C-alpha positions as CSV (number, residue, x, y, z in Angstrom):
1,M,83.1,109.1,62.7
2,R,82.2,107.5,59.4
3,A,78.9,105.0,59.3
4,D,81.5,102.1,58.0
5,K,83.9,102.8,60.7
6,I,81.3,102.2,63.5
7,G,80.4,99.2,61.5
8,A,83.4,97.7,62.1
9,M,83.5,97.0,66.0
10,T,85.2,94.6,68.1
11,K,83.0,91.8,68.5
12,R,84.5,89.3,70.9
13,V,85.7,91.3,74.4
14,G,87.9,88.9,76.4
15,V,88.3,90.2,80.4
16,I,90.5,88.6,82.9
17,G,89.2,88.4,86.0
18,G,86.0,86.7,87.1
19,G,84.9,89.1,90.2
20,Q,82.1,91.3,89.9
21,L,83.1,94.3,87.6
22,A,83.2,91.2,85.0
23,R,79.7,90.7,86.2
24,M,78.6,93.9,85.7
25,M,79.7,94.0,82.3
26,I,77.8,90.8,80.4
27,A,74.6,93.0,80.5
28,P,75.8,95.8,78.7
29,A,78.4,93.7,76.7
30,S,75.1,91.7,74.9
31,E,73.3,95.3,74.5
32,L,76.0,96.7,72.5
33,G,76.2,93.1,70.7
34,L,79.6,91.8,71.7
35,E,80.6,88.6,72.8
36,I,82.0,88.5,75.7
37,R,84.0,86.2,78.0
38,V,85.8,85.9,80.9
39,L,89.0,84.1,82.5
40,A,88.3,83.3,86.1
41,E,90.4,82.2,88.7
42,Q,88.3,79.6,89.8
43,E,84.9,78.1,89.3
44,G,81.8,80.1,90.9
45,M,83.2,83.2,90.7
46,S,80.7,85.9,90.1
47,A,80.9,86.3,86.3
48,Q,80.7,82.6,86.2
49,L,78.2,83.3,83.6
50,A,80.8,84.5,80.9
51,A,83.4,82.2,82.3
52,T,84.7,80.3,79.3
53,Q,87.8,79.9,80.8
54,V,89.1,78.8,84.2
55,G,92.7,79.5,84.9
56,D,95.8,81.0,86.5
57,Y,95.9,84.6,85.3
58,T,99.7,84.9,86.1
59,D,100.7,82.1,83.7
60,L,101.1,83.0,80.0
61,E,101.0,80.3,78.1
62,T,97.2,80.1,79.8
63,V,96.2,83.6,79.4
64,R,97.6,82.9,75.3
65,A,95.5,80.0,75.5
66,F,92.3,82.7,76.2
67,V,93.1,85.4,74.3
68,K,93.6,83.4,71.0
69,D,90.0,84.1,70.2
70,V,88.8,87.4,71.1
71,D,89.3,90.9,69.5
72,V,90.2,92.7,72.8
73,V,91.5,92.1,76.0
74,T,90.3,93.9,79.1
75,F,90.6,93.3,83.0
76,D,88.3,93.0,85.8
77,H,91.1,93.8,88.1
78,E,95.1,95.0,87.9
79,H,96.9,92.1,88.7
80,V,98.1,90.5,85.5
81,P,101.9,90.8,85.3
82,Q,103.8,93.1,83.1
83,D,105.5,90.1,81.4
84,V,102.2,88.4,80.8
85,L,100.7,91.9,79.3
86,R,103.5,92.7,77.3
87,A,103.7,89.4,75.9
88,L,100.1,89.7,74.8
89,V,101.2,93.0,72.9
90,A,104.0,91.5,71.2
91,D,102.0,88.7,69.8
92,G,99.8,91.3,68.2
93,V,96.9,91.1,71.0
94,Q,94.8,94.3,71.4
95,V,95.1,94.7,75.5
96,H,93.3,98.2,77.0
97,P,94.7,99.4,79.0
98,G,97.8,98.5,78.0
99,P,101.0,97.7,79.9
100,D,102.2,101.7,79.8
101,A,99.4,102.7,81.3
102,L,98.5,99.5,83.5
103,Q,102.0,100.0,85.8
104,Y,101.0,103.1,87.1
105,A,97.6,101.4,88.8
106,Q,100.1,98.3,89.8
107,D,102.7,100.1,91.3
108,K,102.5,103.1,93.5
109,L,106.1,104.4,93.7
110,V,106.0,104.0,90.0
111,M,102.3,106.0,89.8
112,R,103.6,109.2,92.5
113,A,107.1,109.2,90.3
114,K,105.1,109.9,87.1
115,L,102.5,111.9,88.9
116,A,105.4,114.3,89.7
117,E,106.9,114.4,86.4
118,A,103.3,115.2,85.2
119,G,102.9,117.6,87.7
120,V,99.9,116.8,89.1
121,P,98.9,117.6,92.3
122,Q,99.7,114.9,95.5
123,P,100.7,114.5,98.9
124,D,104.3,114.4,99.9
125,W,105.7,111.0,99.7
126,A,109.1,109.3,99.5
127,G,110.0,105.6,99.4
128,V,111.5,104.6,102.0
129,A,113.5,101.1,102.4
130,S,114.1,101.0,106.4
131,R,113.4,102.3,110.0
132,D,115.2,104.6,109.5
133,E,114.0,106.6,106.5
134,L,110.7,106.1,107.4
135,Q,111.3,108.3,110.7
136,S,113.3,110.4,109.1
137,F,110.2,111.3,107.2
138,L,107.7,111.0,110.0
139,D,110.0,113.9,111.4
140,D,109.9,115.7,108.6
141,H,105.6,115.4,108.1
142,G,104.4,116.1,112.3
143,G,105.2,112.9,113.2
144,R,102.4,110.4,111.6
145,A,102.1,109.4,107.8
146,V,100.7,106.8,105.9
147,V,102.5,103.7,104.6
148,K,101.1,101.6,102.0
149,T,102.9,98.5,100.5
150,P,103.3,99.6,96.6
151,R,101.8,96.7,94.7
152,G,98.7,94.2,95.9
153,G,96.6,96.5,98.0
154,Y,93.0,97.2,97.8
155,D,90.3,98.5,99.9
156,G,92.5,99.3,102.6
157,K,94.6,96.4,102.8
158,G,98.1,97.1,102.7
159,V,98.0,100.4,104.1
160,R,98.4,101.5,107.4
161,V,99.2,105.0,109.8
162,V,102.3,105.1,111.6
163,S,103.8,107.4,114.3
164,S,107.2,105.4,114.7
165,G,110.0,104.1,112.2
166,A,109.6,100.9,113.7
167,D,105.6,100.4,112.9
168,A,106.5,99.1,109.4
169,D,109.2,97.1,110.5
170,D,107.3,93.9,109.3
171,W,106.7,95.3,105.8
172,F,110.5,96.1,105.5
173,E,111.1,92.7,106.3
174,A,108.7,91.3,104.0
175,F,110.2,93.4,101.5
176,A,113.7,92.4,101.8
177,G,115.1,95.6,100.8
178,E,112.9,96.9,98.1
179,Q,111.0,100.4,99.2
180,I,107.2,100.6,100.4
181,L,105.9,104.2,100.1
182,V,105.6,106.8,102.3
183,E,103.1,109.5,102.6
184,E,101.9,112.7,104.5
185,L,99.1,112.0,106.1
186,V,97.0,114.7,104.4
187,D,94.1,117.0,106.2
188,F,91.2,116.5,104.3
189,R,87.6,117.2,104.6
190,R,85.9,114.5,102.3
191,E,87.5,112.1,99.4
192,L,86.2,112.4,96.0
193,A,86.6,110.7,92.7
194,Q,86.6,111.3,89.4
195,Q,86.2,108.9,86.6
196,V,87.2,109.3,82.8
197,A,86.6,107.1,79.8
198,R,89.0,107.6,76.6
199,R,89.2,105.5,73.6
200,P,92.6,104.5,71.7
201,S,92.1,106.7,69.4
202,G,91.8,109.8,72.1
203,Q,88.2,110.6,72.6
204,M,88.0,111.7,76.2
205,I,85.0,112.0,78.6
206,V,84.0,112.7,81.8
207,Y,81.6,111.8,84.7
208,P,80.1,114.2,87.4
209,V,82.8,114.1,90.4
210,V,81.7,112.3,93.1
211,E,81.8,112.1,97.0
212,S,82.8,108.7,98.5
213,V,82.6,107.3,101.8
214,Q,85.2,105.0,103.2
215,K,84.1,102.3,106.5
216,D,87.4,100.6,107.0
217,G,89.3,101.2,104.5
218,V,86.4,100.3,102.0
219,C,84.2,102.1,99.8
220,A,80.3,102.2,101.4
221,E,78.8,105.1,100.3
222,V,79.0,107.1,96.9
223,F,76.8,110.6,96.3
224,A,76.8,111.4,93.1
225,P,77.3,114.2,91.5
226,A,79.4,115.2,95.0
227,P,76.9,117.4,97.1
228,G,78.3,121.2,97.5
229,A,80.7,121.0,95.4
230,S,82.2,124.5,93.8
231,E,82.4,124.9,90.4
232,R,86.6,125.4,90.8
233,A,86.4,121.9,92.3
234,I,84.0,120.0,89.8
235,E,86.7,122.2,87.1
236,V,89.9,121.5,88.8
237,A,88.7,117.4,89.2
238,A,87.8,117.0,85.6
239,Q,91.5,118.4,84.5
240,I,93.3,116.3,86.7
241,G,91.6,113.3,85.2
242,T,91.6,114.2,81.8
243,Q,95.9,115.0,82.1
244,I,95.6,111.5,83.7
245,A,94.2,109.6,81.4
246,E,95.9,111.7,78.0
247,S,99.4,111.7,80.3
248,L,99.6,107.9,80.8
249,G,97.6,106.8,77.7
250,V,95.0,105.1,79.7
251,T,92.3,103.4,77.3
252,G,89.0,102.1,79.2
253,M,87.9,103.7,82.8
254,L,90.2,105.7,84.8
255,A,88.9,106.4,88.2
256,V,90.7,109.0,90.0
257,E,90.3,109.0,94.0
258,L,90.9,112.6,95.4
259,F,91.3,114.5,98.5
260,E,89.6,117.3,98.7
261,T,91.5,119.1,101.5
262,S,90.5,121.6,104.6
263,D,92.3,124.0,102.5
264,E,89.9,123.5,99.3
265,R,93.0,121.7,97.5
266,L,92.5,118.5,95.4
267,L,94.8,115.9,95.6
268,V,95.6,112.4,94.1
269,N,95.2,109.4,96.3
270,E,95.0,106.2,94.1
271,L,94.3,105.9,90.5
272,A,92.2,101.9,88.9
273,M,92.1,101.6,85.3
274,R,89.1,99.2,85.5
275,P,85.2,100.3,86.1
276,H,85.6,101.2,89.9
277,N,83.1,101.1,93.1
278,S,82.9,105.0,93.1
279,G,81.3,104.6,89.4
280,H,78.7,102.0,90.6
281,W,76.1,104.7,90.8
282,T,76.2,105.2,86.9
283,Q,74.2,101.9,86.8
284,D,71.0,103.7,87.0
285,G,71.9,107.2,87.1
286,A,73.6,107.9,84.2
287,V,72.7,108.1,80.8
288,T,75.5,105.5,80.5
289,S,76.7,103.0,82.7
290,Q,80.6,103.1,83.6
291,F,80.1,99.5,82.7
292,E,78.8,99.6,78.8
293,Q,81.2,102.7,78.9
294,H,84.4,100.6,79.5
295,L,83.1,98.2,76.8
296,R,82.9,101.4,74.3
297,A,86.5,102.7,75.0
298,V,88.0,99.6,74.5
299,C,86.6,98.9,71.9
300,D,87.0,101.9,70.4
301,L,83.4,102.8,70.3
302,P,81.9,106.4,70.5
303,L,81.5,106.8,73.9
304,G,78.1,107.3,75.4
305,A,76.9,110.6,77.5
306,T,77.4,110.9,81.4
307,D,74.8,113.1,81.9
308,T,72.8,112.2,85.2
309,L,69.4,110.9,85.1
310,R,68.1,112.6,87.5
311,D,69.5,115.8,90.0
312,A,71.2,113.4,92.6
313,A,72.4,109.6,93.3
314,C,73.3,107.6,96.0
315,M,74.7,104.0,96.0
316,I,75.5,101.8,99.1
317,N,77.8,99.0,99.3
318,I,76.1,95.9,100.7
319,L,79.5,94.8,102.8
320,G,78.8,91.4,104.8
321,G,75.6,90.6,104.2
322,P,73.4,88.4,106.3
323,Q,75.0,86.1,108.5
324,G,73.9,82.6,107.6
325,V,70.9,83.4,105.7
326,D,71.0,83.3,101.9
327,I,71.1,87.1,100.4
328,D,68.5,86.2,98.0
329,E,66.0,85.5,100.8
330,R,66.2,89.4,101.4
331,F,65.4,90.7,97.9
332,A,61.7,90.3,98.0
333,V,61.3,92.1,101.1
334,A,63.8,94.7,100.1
335,M,62.2,95.5,96.9
336,Q,58.4,95.5,98.5
337,A,59.2,98.1,100.6
338,Y,61.8,100.1,98.8
339,P,60.3,99.8,94.5
340,A,62.9,102.9,93.9
341,A,65.8,100.9,95.1
342,K,68.1,98.9,92.6
343,I,69.8,96.0,94.0
344,H,72.9,94.6,92.7
345,T,74.1,91.7,93.6
346,Y,77.4,89.5,92.9
347,G,76.5,86.1,93.5
348,K,78.9,86.0,96.2
349,A,78.6,83.8,100.0
350,S,77.4,86.5,103.0
351,R,81.3,86.9,104.7
352,P,82.1,90.3,107.3
353,G,83.6,92.5,105.6
354,R,83.1,91.1,101.5
355,K,81.2,93.2,99.1
356,V,78.3,91.3,98.1
357,G,76.5,93.8,96.5
358,H,75.0,97.3,96.0
359,I,72.2,99.2,96.2
360,N,71.4,102.5,94.0
361,V,68.7,105.1,93.9
362,A,68.1,108.2,92.3
363,D,66.3,110.8,92.9
364,D,65.8,114.5,92.6
365,D,67.0,114.9,95.7
366,L,69.8,113.8,97.7
367,D,68.6,113.4,100.9
368,E,65.1,111.0,99.9
369,A,68.1,108.9,97.7
370,V,70.6,108.5,100.6
371,Y,67.2,108.0,102.9
372,T,65.9,105.0,100.6
373,A,69.5,103.7,99.2
374,R,70.6,103.1,103.5
375,A,66.6,101.5,104.5
376,A,66.8,99.5,101.8
377,A,70.4,98.2,102.7
378,A,69.0,97.7,106.0
379,F,67.5,94.7,105.3
380,F,70.9,93.0,104.0
381,A,72.7,93.8,107.2
């Protein structure tokens, strides 16, 4: 790329959503010479350091007021309504990822249909709107399946395992004739995640595929690179990720959650078009963190290297945090006991099951990284 083109970089990035992902974009934005502005849902959110406006992201005029003096808009979450996104694009605002791509992260039924059209491997699935339709799917798939609300679910919410058509009656009533998603209950060995970054001009780069471990539907641990992954699995995961990014027109970071099945297939579980929990390890374990990479990508700047800094890295989520104790009080003792652990907190009050921070450890030995990260995280339990 010509030097004059690189110099014409975007200066003001507007992030819709004031959660921890926006918070973790603040430092790399400063390092890149970008001005970051955040539309937070309420006062005192994780990204309050950069919150220039508080308001309803579902209200078009509120969002228009926020974006009027930024050069590009991106997101802390995927929940901004399509009509708001498309109005911004019609106004000439640079939105990354755009609504045409983001719709596939917003609606799981739309995603499944698009991935099927593209020939991407995924579990058997169907859209069902009644007890009888769900029962028919169950009868064809061994009597058990997973049902998901098409929109709004995250961190295990909006997901349940069913064994009877009656097990989702409350959802059928709540969705009033609309379809919900049912998927086969996949026999998987473990869950993997593949991250891809893509610029509007088309450049793409992949991160090492990682293994993620869930606890009660929430990501608890990530091991990078995925231990014991075969060359074939590494190649297939990267191919799936880049195919999805290209075919859906994703700009920014894309996380593809994958099932590695007992018969060594990779099937797509879900998508996220933003920095993702499976990539937090990159802050301290990769040349370019996912947060810097996302900013580079949405600003159409050359993408950074994704090489690991050490042979292995481990990320442990701090879930819930110490009850009745300010989480900051645990910092000093954890730091003193495990100086190799990098502790990141989100400015949130402790609450059972809530993501209030994470700990990264990079090492040339995965077992050592995991031990240190878990031991440091124990101070925040």
